C-alpha positions in Angstrom: -1.2 -28.9 135.5 -0.5 -32.6 136.5 -0.8 -35.3 134.1 -3.8 -37.0 135.5 -5.7 -34.0 136.7 -8.9 -32.3 135.6 -7.3 -30.0 133.4 -6.7 -32.7 130.8 -10.2 -33.6 129.2 -9.7 -34.5 125.9 -7.1 -36.4 123.7 -6.0 -32.8 121.9 -5.1 -31.6 125.5 -3.3 -34.8 126.7 -1.2 -34.3 123.2 -0.5 -30.6 124.1 0.6 -31.6 127.6 2.8 -34.1 126.3 4.2 -31.7 123.8 4.9 -29.3 126.8 6.6 -32.2 128.8 8.8 -32.8 126.3 9.5 -29.5 125.3 10.6 -28.8 129.2 12.7 -32.0 128.8 14.9 -30.7 125.9 15.4 -27.6 127.2 17.0 -29.1 130.3 18.9 -31.2 128.1 20.5 -28.2 125.9 21.9 -27.4 129.6 22.7 -31.0 130.8 24.6 -32.3 127.8 27.6 -29.7 127.7 28.3 -30.6 131.2 28.0 -34.4 130.3 30.9 -33.7 127.5 33.0 -32.0 130.0 32.9 -34.8 132.3 33.1 -37.3 129.6 36.8 -38.3 128.9 36.2 -40.7 125.6 37.0 -38.4 122.9 34.0 -40.0 120.7 31.6 -39.7 123.8 32.5 -36.3 124.4 31.9 -35.5 120.6 28.4 -37.3 120.5 27.5 -35.4 123.3 28.4 -32.1 121.4 26.7 -33.4 118.3 23.7 -34.8 120.3 23.5 -31.1 121.9 23.1 -29.6 118.2 20.8 -32.1 117.3 18.7 -31.1 120.7 18.5 -27.4 120.0 16.8 -28.5 116.7 14.7 -30.7 118.6 13.5 -27.4 120.8 12.6 -25.6 117.5 10.7 -28.4 115.9 8.7 -28.7 119.3 8.1 -24.9 118.8 7.0 -25.4 115.4 4.8 -28.4 116.3 3.2 -26.1 118.7 2.5 -23.4 116.1 1.4 -25.7 113.7 -1.2 -27.2 116.3 -2.2 -23.7 117.1 -1.1 -24.0 120.9 1.1 -21.9 123.0 4.6 -22.6 123.3 4.8 -23.8 126.8 6.7 -25.9 128.8 5.4 -27.8 132.0 8.0 -29.5 134.7 8.9 -33.0 133.8 9.7 -34.8 137.1 10.8 -37.5 135.1 13.6 -35.8 132.9 14.9 -33.8 136.1 15.1 -37.0 138.1 17.3 -38.6 135.6 19.6 -35.3 134.9 19.9 -35.3 138.8 20.7 -39.3 138.9 23.2 -38.7 136.2 25.1 -35.7 138.2 24.9 -38.0 141.4 26.7 -41.2 139.8 29.4 -38.9 137.7 30.0 -37.2 141.0 30.5 -40.5 142.8 32.8 -42.1 140.2 36.7 -41.6 140.7 37.7 -44.1 137.8 37.5 -41.9 134.6 37.0 -44.8 132.4 33.9 -46.0 135.0 32.8 -42.7 134.6 32.3 -42.5 130.5 30.2 -45.9 131.3 28.3 -44.0 133.8 27.6 -41.4 131.5 26.5 -43.6 128.5 24.1 -45.2 131.0 22.4 -41.9 132.1 22.7 -40.7 128.3 20.3 -43.7 127.3 18.0 -43.3 130.1 17.5 -40.0 128.9 17.3 -41.5 124.9 15.0 -43.7 126.1 12.8 -41.4 127.8 12.5 -39.2 124.6 12.1 -42.2 122.5 9.1 -43.2 124.4 7.7 -39.5 124.5 8.2 -38.8 120.6 6.8 -42.3 119.7 3.5 -41.5 121.4 3.2 -38.0 120.5 3.8 -39.4 116.6 0.9 -41.8 117.3 -1.3 -39.4 119.0 -0.8 -36.6 116.0 -2.0 -39.1 113.5 -5.0 -40.0 115.7 -5.6 -36.5 115.7 -5.5 -36.1 112.0 -2.0 -34.1 112.3 -0.1 -35.7 109.8 2.0 -32.7 109.4 3.0 -32.4 113.0 3.4 -36.7 113.2 6.0 -35.8 110.2 8.1 -33.1 112.2 7.6 -35.3 115.4 9.0 -38.5 113.7 12.0 -36.5 112.3 13.1 -36.3 116.2 12.1 -39.9 117.1 14.3 -41.0 114.4 17.2 -38.8 115.8 16.7 -40.0 119.1 17.0 -43.8 118.2 20.2 -43.1 116.0 21.5 -41.2 119.1 20.7 -44.3 121.3 22.2 -46.5 118.6 25.4 -44.8 118.7 25.7 -44.8 122.1 25.0 -48.7 122.3 27.7 -49.4 119.8 30.2 -47.3 121.9 29.5 -48.8 124.9 29.7 -52.1 123.5 32.9 -51.7 121.4 35.3 -49.9 123.4 33.9 -47.9 126.7 32.2 -50.9 128.8 35.2 -53.0 128.0 37.8 -50.4 129.2 35.7 -49.8 132.2 35.7 -53.5 133.1 39.6 -53.7 132.8 
């Protein structure tokens, strides 16, 4: 089911489709984050990726909870956007020899993921409220707050140390 197809007829259909999209994305990130942690050389960045992996596993569980609360089947649909972000991160990481520059590149890739997730969760929270599903909105808002926090931590790490070391 493509985003702009006849399969989406109602706001509810759109909401469920976006749940399926972010569900796919979160499951892909559960696979990608350990690889990013393995490539990172900065200890705080490595730990940050592993901490966010644990959070991401909870995000998957929350999405399953929202599907159930909303009466929709738990299902993922391919998300070319997240696939592209992860693929780009893999390519860039493979091209960087300097480990300090690699850490900066990994933060950049991680923030691209966070910004995608923030966009999706922000929209889902809004749509859940519109559909009268404050219960779903509340669960999704928890994840949105965690994604914003992860992005903020990445920014602080990049600006306080990693980018400076990479530029030396």
